[in-house]
C-alpha positions in Angstrom: 0.2 0.4 0.2 1.0 3.4 -1.0 1.8 6.3 1.5 -1.6 8.0 -0.3 -2.8 4.9 -0.4 -3.0 4.4 3.6 -4.0 8.0 4.1 -6.9 7.1 1.7 -8.0 3.5 3.5 -7.4 5.8 6.9 -10.1 8.3 6.1 -12.3 5.7 4.7 -12.5 3.6 7.8 -13.0 7.1 9.9 -15.8 7.9 7.7 -17.3 4.3 8.5 -17.4 4.9 12.2 -21.2 5.3 13.1 -22.4 8.2 15.0 -21.6 8.2 18.9 -18.9 5.9 18.7 -15.2 6.2 17.9 -11.8 4.8 17.4 -9.1 5.7 19.1 -5.7 6.5 16.6 -4.0 3.2 17.8 -7.2 1.3 16.9 -7.5 2.9 13.4 -3.7 1.7 12.8 -4.4 -1.7 14.1 -7.3 -2.1 11.8 -5.4 -1.2 8.9 -2.0 -3.1 9.9 -2.2 -6.2 8.1 -3.4 -4.8 5.2 -0.9 -2.1 5.0 1.8 -3.0 6.5 1.6 0.1 8.9 0.7 0.3 12.3 1.6 3.5 13.4 -0.5 5.4 16.1 1.2 8.9 15.4 0.8 8.5 11.8 -2.5 8.2 11.9 -2.6 11.3 14.4 -0.4 13.1 11.5 -3.0 12.0 8.9 -6.1 13.0 11.0 -4.4 16.8 11.4 -3.6 17.1 7.8 -7.1 15.3 6.2 -9.3 14.5 8.5 -11.2 17.9 7.7 -13.8 16.5 5.3 -14.5 13.3 7.8 -16.0 12.8 11.1 -12.0 13.7 12.6 -14.3 14.3 16.0 -14.6 10.1 16.2 -10.9 10.0 16.7 -9.8 10.1 20.2 -6.8 9.0 21.9 -6.9 5.5 23.8 -7.9 7.2 27.1 -10.5 8.7 25.2 -9.3 12.3 25.4 -10.7 14.2 22.4 -8.4 16.2 19.6 -6.0 18.6 20.9 -6.7 22.3 20.1 -10.5 21.0 19.3 -11.4 19.7 22.4 -14.5 22.3 22.7 -16.3 21.4 19.1 -15.6 17.8 19.4 -17.1 17.2 22.7 -20.3 19.2 21.1 -20.3 17.4 18.4 -20.0 14.3 20.0 -22.5 15.2 22.7 -24.7 16.1 19.9 -24.8 12.4 18.5 -24.9 10.7 21.9 -21.8 9.7 22.5 -20.9 8.3 26.1 -18.7 10.9 27.3 -16.8 12.2 31.0 -15.2 14.9 32.2 -11.7 13.6 30.9 -13.0 12.6 27.7 -15.0 9.8 26.3 -15.7 6.9 27.8 -14.1 4.3 26.0 -15.6 1.4 27.5 -19.0 2.4 26.2 -18.2 4.1 23.0 -15.4 2.5 21.4 -15.9 0.9 17.5 -14.4 -1.9 15.3 -14.5 -2.1 12.1 -15.5 -5.7 13.0 -18.7 -4.9 14.6 -20.3 -3.4 11.4 -22.7 -0.5 11.2 
């Protein structure tokens, strides 16, 4: 998979995350690892920062549920509107984490 194809794969996966659910950067990387040969949460974060404006970027958080840095207020508002389970520190990952294995 080329770097451009990996960017597209990340963005395609993020578009599949259902409203009210989230994935961590690492979970996105892990879901694509076998197919892409890459497994870097940092790379997913970089892709989201550069190219994620057209996808539901607010549905990608860190593994502890913290919201995207610099965009916490907007992400919290969007997630709340979708009915995502939240905690004061971010997303309730036990309740909101989604895997592509679950389907839609």
